C-alpha positions in Angstrom: 110.3 155.7 55.0 109.2 157.7 58.1 111.1 156.0 60.9 110.0 158.5 63.5 106.3 157.7 62.8 106.9 154.0 63.0 108.9 154.4 66.2 106.2 156.6 67.7 103.5 154.1 66.7 105.3 151.1 68.3 106.0 153.1 71.5 102.4 154.4 71.8 100.9 151.0 71.2 103.2 149.6 73.9 101.9 152.2 76.4 98.3 151.1 76.1 98.5 147.3 76.1 99.3 144.5 78.4 101.7 141.9 77.2 101.8 138.3 78.4 105.1 136.5 78.6 108.6 137.9 77.9 108.9 141.6 77.6 111.8 144.1 77.5 111.7 147.6 78.9 112.6 150.4 76.5 113.6 154.0 77.3 111.3 156.2 75.2 113.9 158.9 75.3 117.2 157.1 75.3 119.4 157.6 78.4 122.2 158.8 76.1 119.9 161.6 75.0 118.8 162.7 78.5 116.1 160.1 79.2 115.6 158.9 82.7 114.6 155.6 84.4 111.3 157.2 85.5 108.2 155.1 84.7 106.8 157.7 82.3 109.9 157.2 80.1 109.7 153.4 80.0 107.5 151.1 77.9 107.3 147.3 77.7 107.9 145.9 74.3 108.2 142.5 72.8 111.8 141.5 72.0 111.2 142.0 68.3 109.7 145.4 68.8 112.6 146.4 71.1 115.1 145.4 68.4 113.2 147.3 65.7 112.8 150.5 67.7 116.6 150.5 68.3 117.2 150.1 64.6 114.8 152.9 63.9 116.6 155.2 66.4 119.8 154.6 64.5 118.1 155.8 61.4 116.5 158.8 63.0 119.8 159.9 64.7 122.5 158.5 62.4 125.3 160.5 64.0 124.6 159.3 67.6 127.3 156.7 68.2 125.8 155.7 71.6 122.6 154.7 69.9 124.6 152.6 67.4 126.5 151.0 70.2 123.3 150.2 72.1 121.9 148.6 69.0 125.1 146.6 68.4 125.1 145.5 72.1 121.5 144.3 72.1 122.3 142.4 68.9 125.4 140.7 70.1 125.6 140.5 73.9 123.7 137.9 75.8 122.9 137.8 79.5 121.1 135.4 81.9 118.3 137.9 82.5 117.5 138.2 78.8 115.8 135.7 76.5 117.0 137.4 73.4 117.6 135.3 70.4 118.3 137.9 67.8 120.1 136.7 64.7 121.2 139.5 62.5 122.6 139.1 59.0 125.9 140.5 57.8 124.2 143.3 55.9 122.5 144.6 59.0 125.6 144.1 61.0 127.6 146.1 58.5 125.0 148.8 58.2 125.0 149.6 62.0 128.7 149.5 63.0 129.7 151.0 66.3 132.1 153.5 64.7 129.7 155.2 62.3 
């Protein structure tokens, strides 16, 4: 499966549309890889898309522990400013440990 192509397709679609309702900002180039908070490096995604692109980043860069930690955090941590309701199964949880 070409995770990079899927990632790029989701990000590019996010750049050209207007979403209604809840969205999450995603760093196109992750901050742990030198990305910035500049508007050109941010894209609004649905919560589901945001979850998926982080899973794809873990596949694209399997040795980047910071990406795995970011994915784990968004899967497990909750905050008042987020309406996340991710529910991941044990297989996905096992597959993306923070100590890969």
